Structures are given as C-alpha cells and as structure tokens.
N, C-alpha and C positions, 0 to 999 in steps of 0.2 A: 342511317348510323348517327351516332351522337355527336353533336355540336361543342367543342370545345368553346369556354369561355373565356377570359382571362380578366384581368384587375391590374393597373401598372401601381406599382411601386418606383418610389421617389429615391436615387441612390448620391453622397456630394458629389456632384465633379473628377475627383480627384481622383474617387475609388474607383468611377466610371471608368476613368480614364487608365488606371492598373488593369484593371480589368479588360479592357478594349486591349493592351496592348500586351497580359498575359495569355486573351486566347488566339492571336494571329498564330497561322501556323499548325489549327490545331480544326482538328470539326466542327468546332462550334461556329455558327452560322451568327450572331449577335452577343451580344451582355448577357440579354433575359434567355437565351439559350442556357448561358453557363451558367447563372445565377442561378437558374432552374432547377438544371444537376445538380447541383453542390445542397441547395436545397432540402432535396432529394436525402440526399447521401447521409444529411446533417440526420434529419427526423430519420431516415430508416435505422441507422447506428441508436438512434437514441431509443426507439422500439424496441432493437436490437436489447438493447443494454437492461429496458424494463423487462421485457420479460427471462433475461437471467436473473435478474433480484426476483421475480418472484415463484423461479423454477422452486422452493422450498418452502412450503408452509410451516406454520412455528408445531405441529404440531410433525408432520414429516419431520422433520430437524431434532426433534426429539426420537422416537424412532429408529432414527441412524445413530445415535447416541445412544441410545438401551441398547442398539444394537454391539457397537462399538465394545462399551462395558463388560454385556456378556462373553465380546469373545476374550478381554483384556485388552482391549487398547487404550479405553480408555477407564480412571481409577473413579 
C-alpha cells in the first residue's frame, strides 16, 4: 500500500476560523480535510473545462462549418 505524503499550507487565522465554523456538523473532521476536498473539486472542474474547450480542433470546426454550409445553414 502506498504511503500518503503531506505538506502544510498556511492560512490566515480569520479564514481558518471561518472554515472551521463552516464544517461544524458536517462529515469533515478537520479544516485540512475540507480544504483538500475544495481544492480537488476546483482542479477537477478546471480540468473538465479545459478538456471541453479542446473538444474541437480548428480543422474539426472548419469541417463542421463546411457541412453546415452544404446543408444551407450557413452562408
């Protein structure tokens, strides 16, 4: 089994306190757990957006436009 390695990140105390209050009564056992969850969600979302943006190459886009012109949808 792979050993998990960690590092530390400093947060301003007011932000730490807000997060600590926010996770009360949730399944998060620590501020670190919550921050890790949020960062994973943000990164995952950004990666999905980047993949969506790369869905069509310029060549693919031109092929679609040519097809739409042939069908009379574009001038």
